[in-house]
N, C-alpha and C positions, 0 to 999 in steps of 0.2 A: 883360372876363372877369375873374373872380377869379384871384389868383395860383395858387391851388391848387383849381380847381373840382372838384366831385364829379361822378361819372358821371351822376346825375340832372340836374345843372345842364347838362352838355354835351348830354345827350339832348334836353332841352327846347329848348336853343338850336338843335340840329340840326333838330328838328321845325319851328321857326319859319321856317327857310329852305327846308326840304324841301317844305312845303305851298305856298310861293310858287312853287317850281320846277315842281311838278306841277299847280298850279291847284286844289289840294284845299281842302276846307272847313277852317275853324278847328278845331284840336284841342279835343275835349271832355274835361274832366277826369274821371277815375274814381278810386276809392280806391287803385287799383294803378298808375295811370299815365294814359294818354290813349287815346281812340278818335278816329279820323280817317276821315271820309267822303271816299274817293278818287274814287269815281264812274267807274271804268273797268271794262271787260269783264274778267272774271277777277281783278278787284281792286276790289270795291265798297267795302270799308272795311278798316281795319287796327286792331289793338290794339297799343299800344306800352307795354311794361313796363320802366322804367329800373332797377328793383331787384326783380326777380321773386322771389317766395317760393313754395314748393311748393303751399300750400293755395290761393292765388289762381290759379295756373296750372292746377291740376287742375279747379277750379270753372269757370274760363273755357273751357277746352278741352272739357270734358265737356258743357258747356251750349251749345256752338256748334251751330247748325243751318243757317246760311247757307253754301252752297258758295263757295269761293274767298275766304273770310275769311282775312286774313293776321295773323300773330302775330310780333312782334319782341321778343325777350327779350335785354336787355343785361346783360352781366356774368356770363353763364353760357355753357357750351358743351354738347357732346353728352351730358355726364354728367347733364344735366337732362331728357333724353328720357323717362325713366321717369315723369315728372310729366304727360306729354302723353296726352290721351284718344284714343279711336279715331277713325280717319278723317283723321288729319293726315299731312302729307308734309314732308320736310326740303328746304329750299332750301340754296343754297351758304352757307358760313359768312361772317359779316361782321366787320369790324373798325372800331371807332370811333376816329377820329384827328383831330388838330387841328394847325394851324400858324399862326405869326405871318405876316401878309401884309406885303409890301413891294413897291415899284415894281420891275419887272423888264423887261428888253428881250431876250427870248430870240432866238437866231438861228434863222431858218427853214431847214430842210434844203434842199439843192439839189433843184430839180424840184417844189417844193411852194409853196403860198401859203395864208395864213390870213386869214379874215375874221371880225370880231366885230361884234355889235350887241346892243342892250339894249332890252327892252320889258317893261313891267309888272313890274319888279323882277327880271327874269331876264336874265342876261348869257349870250349864246351865242357859241360859237366853232366855226368850220367850216374844216377843212383839206381842200384839193383839190390835185390835181396841176396842173401848169402848163396843161394843156389842159382842166381843169375836172372831172376825175374825182373822185368822192367818195372821201375817204381816212379821215377821222376827224372826230369831233365831241365836244362836251361843253358843259355849261352849269352856271351857278351861280345859286342863288336867294338873293337878299339878304333876310335876315330881320331883324325889328326887334330881336331879342335879348331874352331874358327870363330871369328868375331872378336870384339874387344876383350883383350886379356886371355884369349883362347887360341891365338894364332901361332905362327912360327916362334920357337923359343919357349913356348909354354908346354906343360905336360899334356899328353893326349888325354882324351876322355874315354870313358867306358860306358857303353850303353847296354843295359840289361834287356834281353829279348827272349820271347818264347819260353817262359818258365811255366812248367806244368807238373802236376803230381797226379798220378792215377787215383781215381776216387777211393779205392779200397786201401790206399796207403796214406791217405790224408790224416791230419791231426797226429802225426808221429814225429814232427820236428824236421821233416825232409825239406820243406820250403826254406826254413831258416838255414839248414845245412847247405843247400844249393846256393842261396844268396851269399852267405858268408864265404863259402869256398870260391865262388866266382869273383867276389869283391877282392879277396886276397890275391887271387891269380892275376887280376887286372892290375893291382898295385905292383906286383912283381914285374909286370910288363911296362911299368913306368907311368901308368895312369894314376891320377890323384883325385879325380872327380868322377862319380858315377851318376848316370842319368837313366831315367826310365819313364815310360808312360804305362801306368798300371791300371787295373780295374778297381772298382770300389772295394771289392773283397780283398784284393791284394794290397790295397793302400794300408789297411790295418796292420798286416804283417810287416810291410816295409817300415812303417812308423816305429814299430818295436825294435827295428834294427838300425835306427838312427837316420832314416830318410826324411827329408824335409819336403813338404808339399809346397808347390808354387802356383799352379793354375789348373783349372779344369780343361778338358778337351772334349769337344763335341765331334763325334765320328759318324759319318754317313756314307752310304754307297748308292749308286744310281742303277736302277733296273725298272724301266718303264713298262715291262711286260707283266709285272705283278702289282696288285693294289698297294698304294702307298700306306705306310703305317704312321704317318705324321699325325699328331694329335690335332684336334680342332683348333684352328688358329694358324696352322701351317697351310701350305698350299702345294 
């Protein structure tokens, strides 16, 4: 990774691992960013704009006709909502973050056990209770890395994805266990930089584990069949 990467550099690197994690198609370049075929119910594809400008966002959102198209706008927050056309809905805010990976050996909280495995470029971690009850999970997609300082000859990147803890098992250190385990496993696979887009709640945990914040992300999806939840000032 460059010593001082730009947000578009980081977004492109994040995409390279996210598509591996989700089994999505290769991102297709657009003048404003990338389009990704995701191929899931209520998530057929998404548009990713690493440096959105008003004219592009207005044209893209006003021209969308496919329900459940998703839009990811980096570097902007809800102040950009007046750019959005009709029929769109707000998802939870996101936060683009990175960290330097290193070998770690986290302690497993009493009463739990963790299992990891890797397949197809995706490292998964599963936390269960001693008697096998599901408690938490997460995964990392290992991307080839792209862009200045992230291309061929550079270490791959590790993108954290779909981390969750069952409500009754929260506040027991399982989130930290998952993250540190996944980070260490990714380092063993050759990755040296971790990336993620986390929620506001997750951002606090990640910061305690050494993750650095870079930019906000505004996330929206399109469904004209239900009333828009854009605030006054949006359209």
